[in-house]
C-alpha positions in Angstrom: -171.0 -104.2 -100.5 -170.6 -103.2 -104.1 -167.3 -102.6 -105.9 -167.4 -98.8 -105.7 -168.1 -98.8 -101.9 -165.3 -101.4 -101.4 -162.8 -99.2 -103.3 -163.8 -96.1 -101.3 -163.1 -97.7 -97.9 -159.7 -99.1 -99.0 -156.9 -96.9 -97.8 -155.3 -94.8 -100.5 -152.5 -92.3 -100.6 -153.2 -88.6 -100.9 -150.8 -85.6 -101.3 -150.5 -83.1 -98.5 -148.9 -79.7 -99.0 -147.0 -78.4 -96.0 -146.4 -74.8 -95.1 -143.1 -73.5 -96.4 -140.1 -75.4 -94.7 -142.5 -77.2 -92.4 -142.8 -80.7 -94.0 -140.9 -82.3 -91.1 -143.2 -80.6 -88.5 -146.3 -81.7 -90.5 -145.0 -85.3 -90.6 -144.4 -85.4 -86.9 -147.8 -84.0 -86.0 -149.6 -86.2 -88.5 -147.9 -89.3 -87.1 -148.7 -88.3 -83.6 -152.4 -88.1 -84.6 -152.2 -91.7 -85.8 -152.0 -91.1 -89.6 -149.8 -93.2 -91.9 -147.3 -90.8 -93.6 -144.7 -91.2 -96.3 -142.2 -88.3 -96.6 -139.7 -89.4 -99.2 -136.2 -88.0 -98.5 -132.8 -88.7 -100.1 -129.2 -88.0 -99.4 -127.6 -85.4 -101.7 -124.2 -83.8 -101.9 -124.1 -80.0 -101.4 -121.4 -77.4 -101.2 -121.5 -75.6 -97.8 -118.9 -73.0 -97.0 -116.6 -74.5 -99.6 -116.9 -78.1 -98.4 -118.8 -81.0 -99.8 -121.3 -82.3 -97.4 -124.0 -85.0 -97.6 -127.4 -83.8 -96.4 -130.9 -85.3 -96.3 -133.4 -83.4 -98.4 -137.0 -83.9 -99.2 -137.6 -85.4 -102.6 -140.6 -83.2 -103.0 -140.1 -80.0 -100.9 -143.2 -79.0 -99.0 -145.1 -82.2 -99.9 -145.7 -85.5 -98.2 -148.1 -88.4 -98.7 -150.8 -89.5 -96.2 -152.7 -92.8 -96.3 -156.5 -92.4 -95.7 -159.7 -94.2 -96.2 -162.2 -92.1 -98.0 -165.4 -92.4 -95.9 -163.9 -94.0 -92.7 -161.0 -91.8 -91.5 -161.5 -88.4 -90.0 -160.1 -85.8 -92.4 -161.0 -82.7 -90.4 -158.0 -82.6 -88.2 -155.7 -82.3 -91.3 -156.7 -78.7 -91.8 -155.6 -77.6 -88.3 -152.5 -79.8 -88.0 -149.4 -77.7 -87.4 -147.2 -77.6 -90.5 -150.0 -78.7 -92.9 -151.2 -76.1 -95.5 -153.8 -78.3 -97.3 -154.7 -81.6 -98.8 -154.0 -81.2 -102.6 -157.2 -81.3 -104.5 -158.4 -80.9 -108.1 -161.8 -79.3 -107.8 -163.7 -80.1 -104.7 -162.3 -83.7 -104.3 -158.8 -84.8 -103.3 -157.4 -87.2 -105.9 -155.7 -90.4 -104.7 -152.1 -91.1 -105.6 -151.6 -94.7 -107.0 -150.0 -97.3 -104.8 -147.8 -98.2 -107.8 -146.3 -94.7 -107.8 -145.6 -94.8 -104.0 -144.0 -98.2 -104.3 -141.8 -97.0 -107.2 -140.6 -94.0 -105.2 -139.8 -96.3 -102.2 -138.0 -98.7 -104.5 -135.8 -96.0 -106.0 -135.0 -94.5 -102.6 -134.0 -97.9 -101.2 -131.7 -98.5 -104.2 -129.2 -96.3 -102.2 -127.6 -93.0 -102.6 -126.5 -91.7 -105.9 -122.8 -91.7 -106.5 -120.7 -88.6 -106.1 -121.9 -85.9 -108.5 -118.5 -85.8 -110.1 -116.7 -88.7 -111.6 -113.2 -88.9 -113.3 -113.4 -87.9 -116.9 -116.6 -85.9 -116.5 -116.7 -82.5 -118.2 -117.1 -79.5 -115.8 -117.4 -75.8 -116.2 -115.3 -73.4 -114.2 -117.8 -70.8 -112.8 -115.5 -68.6 -110.6 -112.0 -67.3 -110.6 -109.6 -66.4 -113.4 -110.5 -69.5 -115.5 -114.2 -68.7 -115.3 -116.1 -69.8 -118.4 -113.6 -72.5 -119.4 -114.4 -76.2 -119.7 -112.3 -78.7 -117.9 -112.2 -82.4 -117.2 -112.6 -83.6 -113.6 -109.7 -85.7 -112.5 -109.9 -86.3 -108.7 -111.1 -84.8 -105.4 -108.3 -83.4 -103.2 -109.8 -83.4 -99.8 -113.2 -82.0 -99.1 -112.7 -78.6 -100.5 -110.7 -78.9 -103.6 -110.7 -80.7 -106.9 -108.0 -81.5 -109.5 -109.0 -80.7 -113.1 -107.4 -81.1 -116.5 -107.6 -78.0 -118.6 -106.3 -77.2 -122.1 -104.0 -74.2 -122.1 -101.7 -73.2 -125.0 -102.5 -76.5 -126.8 -101.4 -78.6 -123.8 -103.3 -80.3 -121.0 -102.5 -78.8 -117.7 -103.5 -80.0 -114.2 -105.2 -77.3 -112.2 -106.4 -77.4 -108.6 -109.4 -75.3 -107.7 -112.0 -75.0 -104.9 -114.9 -77.3 -105.5 -117.3 -74.4 -105.2 -115.7 -72.9 -108.3 -116.9 -75.6 -110.7 -120.2 -77.0 -111.9 -120.8 -80.3 -113.6 -121.8 -80.2 -117.3 -124.6 -82.2 -118.6 
């Protein structure tokens, strides 16, 4: 077996595009067919109905990775798998994704959740209400729905409590 043939039968990662909002469905169906699938997801903080909630979201919406051997595995069922739109290709050939990249994604996801999106002393912008457009300094969370901010009014720092949905972190 020459080097090129050996490389082609080694399993490699490929990128699969799912149909809109069907990545989980594609993942389940591919796993049921015996494929090795990696669907990177992370926990993120979102505002829902004025409350901070932590939800699991896809790192790459509508994409997941599948491990295949070029000339050994049967690729034809991929096209008719529920939730799968296509195998991402450049030209006629799907390009493999390097193992190093997949391992780096796994390593970063295993490092744990990112800290709260707001930390004391962080500058924020008020995006709703009577103080809209002003900058403030995040002080502390007050429950799940409200935050306490420091804002400069009439050359004095004033503490202000607002709904968390009314602010946005500044870069």
